[in-house]
C-alpha positions as CSV (number, residue, x, y, z in Angstrom):
1,M,29.1,-25.2,-2.0
2,I,29.0,-24.2,-5.5
3,S,26.1,-21.7,-6.7
4,V,24.2,-22.3,-10.2
5,T,26.6,-20.2,-12.1
6,G,29.3,-22.6,-10.8
7,K,30.7,-20.1,-8.3
8,K,32.4,-21.7,-5.3
9,W,30.8,-20.1,-2.2
10,K,32.8,-20.1,1.3
11,E,31.5,-19.3,4.6
12,Y,33.2,-16.8,6.7
13,S,35.0,-18.0,9.9
14,H,33.2,-17.2,13.4
15,N,34.2,-17.5,16.7
16,K,32.5,-20.8,18.0
17,N,32.5,-19.8,21.5
18,L,30.7,-16.6,20.6
19,V,28.4,-18.3,18.4
20,E,27.8,-20.8,20.7
21,K,26.9,-18.1,23.7
22,L,24.5,-16.5,21.6
23,K,22.6,-19.8,20.6
24,Q,22.7,-20.6,24.6
25,D,21.6,-17.1,25.9
26,N,19.1,-16.5,23.5
27,S,18.5,-19.6,21.8
28,F,18.9,-18.7,18.3
29,S,19.7,-20.5,15.6
30,D,23.4,-21.5,14.7
31,I,22.8,-19.4,11.5
32,L,21.1,-16.3,13.3
33,S,23.8,-16.4,15.2
34,K,26.6,-16.6,12.9
35,L,24.8,-13.4,10.9
36,I,24.4,-11.4,14.3
37,I,28.4,-11.6,14.8
38,S,29.2,-10.9,11.4
39,R,27.5,-7.8,11.7
40,N,28.4,-6.7,15.0
41,F,24.9,-6.1,16.3
42,N,25.1,-4.5,19.5
43,E,23.3,-5.6,22.9
44,E,20.6,-3.4,21.8
45,E,20.1,-4.7,18.6
46,I,20.3,-8.6,19.4
47,F,17.2,-7.4,22.3
48,S,15.4,-6.0,19.5
49,I,15.2,-9.4,17.6
50,D,12.5,-11.1,19.8
51,N,11.2,-7.8,22.0
52,N,9.6,-4.7,20.7
53,L,11.6,-1.5,21.7
54,S,10.2,1.6,22.5
55,I,11.4,4.8,20.5
56,K,12.7,7.7,22.8
57,N,13.4,11.2,21.7
58,I,16.7,11.5,21.6
59,F,17.1,15.1,21.0
60,S,15.0,16.2,23.9
61,N,18.0,17.8,25.7
62,N,19.8,18.8,22.9
63,E,20.2,23.0,22.7
64,D,19.3,23.3,18.9
65,Y,16.2,21.4,19.3
66,K,15.5,23.5,22.3
67,I,15.9,26.6,20.2
68,G,14.6,25.7,17.0
69,T,11.1,24.5,18.7
70,S,11.1,27.9,20.6
71,I,11.3,29.6,17.4
72,V,8.4,27.6,15.7
73,I,6.4,28.0,18.9
74,E,6.7,31.9,19.3
75,C,5.5,32.0,15.7
76,I,2.8,29.9,16.5
77,K,1.8,32.3,19.5
78,K,2.0,35.2,16.8
79,K,0.4,33.3,14.1
80,E,3.3,34.0,11.5
81,N,3.1,32.6,7.7
82,I,5.4,29.4,8.1
83,C,7.5,28.3,4.8
84,I,8.9,25.0,4.2
85,V,11.5,24.5,2.3
86,G,12.5,20.8,1.3
87,D,15.2,19.0,-1.4
88,Y,13.3,17.3,-4.3
89,D,13.9,13.4,-3.4
90,V,12.3,11.3,-1.1
91,D,14.1,12.3,1.9
92,G,13.6,16.3,1.1
93,S,9.8,15.5,0.3
94,S,8.9,13.2,3.1
95,A,10.6,15.7,5.8
96,T,8.3,18.6,4.1
97,S,5.2,16.8,4.2
98,L,5.8,15.9,8.2
99,L,6.1,19.1,9.0
100,V,3.0,20.7,7.0
101,R,1.1,18.2,8.4
102,F,2.0,19.1,11.7
103,L,1.2,22.7,10.9
104,N,-2.0,21.7,9.0
105,S,-3.4,20.1,11.9
106,I,-3.1,23.1,14.4
107,N,-4.4,25.4,11.7
108,H,-1.5,27.5,11.3
109,P,-0.7,29.5,8.2
110,N,2.2,28.0,6.2
111,F,3.2,27.0,2.7
112,Y,6.1,24.8,1.1
113,Y,8.1,24.7,-1.7
114,I,10.2,21.7,-3.6
115,P,12.7,23.3,-5.6
116,D,13.2,22.1,-9.4
117,R,16.7,21.2,-10.0
118,E,16.2,22.7,-13.6
119,I,14.6,26.1,-12.6
120,D,15.9,27.1,-9.1
121,G,19.2,24.8,-8.9
122,Y,20.3,22.8,-5.7
123,G,19.3,23.9,-2.3
124,A,18.1,26.6,-1.0
125,S,19.3,29.8,-2.7
126,I,19.5,33.8,-2.9
127,K,17.5,33.4,-6.2
128,L,14.8,31.0,-4.6
129,F,14.2,33.2,-1.6
130,K,13.7,36.3,-3.6
131,K,10.9,34.2,-5.1
132,L,9.2,32.9,-1.7
133,I,9.5,36.1,0.5
134,L,7.1,37.7,-2.1
135,K,4.7,35.2,0.1
136,K,5.8,37.0,3.0
137,P,6.7,34.1,5.8
138,K,8.4,35.1,9.1
139,L,10.4,32.2,9.3
140,I,11.6,29.8,6.8
141,I,12.5,26.2,7.5
142,M,15.0,24.1,5.4
143,V,15.0,20.1,5.7
144,D,17.3,18.2,3.8
145,C,19.1,21.3,2.8
146,G,20.8,24.3,4.2
147,S,23.8,23.3,5.6
148,T,25.8,25.0,3.2
149,S,23.7,28.0,2.1
150,N,25.5,30.8,4.0
151,S,24.9,33.5,1.8
152,A,20.8,32.4,1.2
153,I,20.6,33.0,4.9
154,E,22.4,35.8,5.0
155,F,19.8,37.1,2.6
156,L,17.5,36.4,4.9
157,N,18.8,37.7,8.1
158,D,18.9,41.1,5.9
159,N,15.0,40.6,5.2
160,K,14.4,39.8,8.7
161,I,13.0,36.7,8.1
162,K,14.1,34.0,11.0
163,S,15.7,30.3,9.4
164,I,15.9,27.1,10.6
165,V,18.1,24.4,9.2
166,I,17.0,20.3,9.9
167,D,19.7,18.6,7.7
168,H,22.1,15.6,7.9
169,H,24.4,16.6,4.7
170,E,28.0,17.8,5.7
171,I,28.4,21.0,7.4
172,N,31.4,23.0,7.3
173,K,32.9,26.3,9.4
174,P,31.6,29.0,9.1
175,F,28.1,27.7,10.0
176,P,25.4,29.2,8.5
177,K,24.0,32.2,10.6
178,A,20.5,30.7,10.9
179,N,18.6,31.1,13.7
180,S,18.8,27.0,14.8
181,I,21.0,24.6,12.9
182,I,19.7,21.1,13.7
183,N,22.3,18.8,12.2
184,P,24.5,15.8,13.7
185,K,27.6,16.5,11.6
186,K,27.2,20.0,13.4
187,D,28.3,18.5,16.9
188,K,30.7,16.3,18.0
189,K,28.4,14.8,20.5
190,L,25.9,14.1,18.1
191,I,28.0,12.9,15.7
192,E,26.9,9.2,16.2
193,Y,23.5,10.0,15.1
194,S,24.7,11.1,11.8
195,Y,23.1,7.9,10.1
196,L,19.8,9.5,10.3
197,C,18.0,11.2,7.6
198,A,16.4,14.4,7.7
199,T,12.9,13.1,8.0
200,A,14.2,11.3,11.2
201,L,15.4,14.5,12.5
202,V,12.1,16.2,11.6
203,Y,10.3,13.6,13.1
204,F,11.9,14.2,16.6
205,F,11.3,17.9,16.0
206,V,7.6,17.6,15.4
207,D,7.6,14.9,18.2
208,L,8.9,17.8,20.6
209,L,6.8,20.6,19.1
210,S,3.7,18.4,19.8
211,L,4.8,17.8,23.2
212,K,5.2,21.6,24.2
213,I,2.1,22.5,22.5
214,K,0.1,19.8,23.7
215,S,-0.6,18.7,20.2
216,K,-3.7,16.3,19.4
217,M,-1.2,14.5,16.4
218,N,-0.1,11.5,17.0
219,I,3.4,11.8,15.3
220,Q,3.8,7.8,15.5
221,D,1.1,7.4,12.9
222,Y,4.1,8.9,10.4
223,L,6.7,6.7,11.5
224,I,6.4,5.2,7.6
225,Y,8.0,8.8,6.5
226,V,10.6,7.9,8.8
227,L,11.2,4.4,7.1
228,L,10.5,5.5,3.9
229,A,12.9,8.3,3.3
230,T,15.6,6.1,5.3
231,V,15.5,3.6,2.9
232,C,15.6,5.8,-0.2
233,D,18.1,7.9,0.9
234,V,20.0,4.6,1.7
235,M,20.9,5.2,5.5
236,P,22.1,1.9,7.3
237,L,19.1,0.2,8.9
238,R,21.0,-0.2,12.5
239,N,20.8,1.1,15.8
240,L,17.2,3.8,16.2
241,N,16.8,3.3,12.7
242,R,16.5,-0.4,13.1
243,V,14.0,0.2,15.8
244,I,11.8,2.3,13.6
245,A,11.9,-0.3,10.7
246,L,10.3,-3.0,13.3
247,Q,8.2,-0.4,14.2
248,V,6.6,0.4,11.0
249,L,6.7,-3.5,9.7
250,K,5.0,-4.7,12.6
251,K,2.0,-2.0,12.7
252,F,1.7,-1.8,8.7
253,K,-1.1,-3.7,6.8
254,V,-1.6,-4.2,3.0
255,N,-4.8,-4.6,1.8
256,S,-5.4,-7.8,0.0
257,S,-7.5,-5.4,-2.8
258,Y,-4.3,-4.0,-4.2
259,F,-3.0,-7.4,-5.5
């Protein structure tokens, strides 16, 4: 096949037996079957093509999530001021917004800060925290940042301010001495979920919080935040990200008056 620019297109060869099996087992077309094989779809991804999959909280038994949610619940009980610090990009802003919306939904005192790269520099720093502690937070939650902010978190510890990190960036030992660090790259058991963006990690965090305090917030209404952050952070639309994308797109309604 020759393209309009004169390039010669060549179709990749596929295992004919696998193609035929997919076509017979699932009533897929020839081209769809070839695409599935070329992209190495697993059984769950194949099943999701014609079926709706529910989103289960894969972190419900994770120790870091348990510790983190317990810290926030204790702050809620004591009505302690909570600060959310997020990265300046779409993932950081979406994760911040998700947490703020949750805290606002239960009328809990909170404030947030998205650092300015030119004024504040990159990520959580001592310089930034010196400014934020003037508002007297008892807990600072860092989203999409904090995995390498060892000295900044040590500064919080010295000032008796609790800290939680929810991040998906690289993290190396020694880990920051935060009260809880939620990062799939920190734990070999969770490394398979390193394809999730920070907003996805926050989504599951808020989901657990909502269940524990019996919040009326419908967390699934905010799945679009996760998809937006996933796409903008160029995370792969595979596995759980694929399920999230499918759920959002099926429920998404575009008002014709926008066009």
